[in-house]
TORTOR-630428 format. One line per 5 residues: number of its first residue (from 1); their letters; for each residue x negated, y, z of C-alpha. Coordinates in pm, whole numbers. Each point is the difference from the previous one (the first is absolute). Last residue first. Example, Ala and Ser with C-alpha at 12.3 -4.5 7.8 and 13.67 -1.06 7.14 Angstrom:
REM TORTOR-630428
2 = sa = -1367:-106:714; 137:-344:66
REM end
This chain:
REM TORTOR-630428
87 = xxxxx = -708:-1674:296; -158:-23:-344; -58:-345:-138; -355:-63:-123; 57:-362:-108
82 = xxxxx = 346:-149:-50; 0:82:-373; -329:-188:-35; -296:196:-130; -164:109:-324
77 = xxxxx = 319:84:-187; 151:-87:-337; -12:-378:1; 279:-91:-244; -236:60:-296
72 = xxxxx = -173:-321:107; -370:26:68; -260:-178:-209; -141:316:-160; 30:193:328
67 = xxxxx = -214:-251:187; 52:-76:372; 371:-77:-54; -85:-310:-203; -170:-185:284
62 = xxxxx = -220:-256:-176; -275:12:256; 99:255:264; 117:-236:277; -298:-235:-25
57 = xxxxx = -231:302:-6; 165:146:312; -14:-329:190; -368:-44:-93; -77:356:112
52 = xxxxx = 176:-60:331; -204:-319:60; -326:181:-84; 78:292:234; 86:308:-196
47 = xxxxx = -215:304:-81; -261:-131:-244; 223:-245:-189; 277:261:-18; -236:265:-138
42 = xxxxx = -142:-244:-257; 351:-101:-109; 99:367:-25; -311:65:-211; 92:-289:-232
37 = xxxxx = 352:139:-40; -112:352:-84; -60:256:273; 33:371:-87; 193:77:320
32 = xxxxx = 351:105:-104; 3:-101:-370; -202:-317:57; 210:-97:298; 314:64:-204
27 = xxxxx = -140:-214:-285; -49:-286:248; 376:-9:32; 180:71:329; 305:-226:14
22 = xxxxx = -153:-288:193; -162:218:265; -331:-144:123; -208:223:-233; 196:306:115
17 = xxxxx = -80:-76:365; -367:-56:-79; -14:331:-189; 179:176:287; -248:-134:258
12 = xxxxx = -294:106:-214; 153:344:-43; 35:44:376; -346:-147:76; -178:229:-245
7 = xxxxx = -82:-120:-348; -354:35:-144; -105:-364:47; 224:-122:-281; -181:228:-243
2 = xx = 185:286:-158; 85:-12:-369
REM end
């Protein structure tokens, strides 16, 4: 597993974006970047302002879509259907 400090700015930005997304489970972050949930929390704490980190943690606690085991079978994609529309 890579250390949190070893990510370039582009990957770091994408990890933070994925962590904020409701439908992206922590397991996807682990599969893509080798970061387990506690590593993602550490990364977010280090790279967000304290108030933003608190908002993120408040939002993530208990969110069923962030863990595959708690996720409804109805959630089959990692993003909203209105996201990433092609023009």
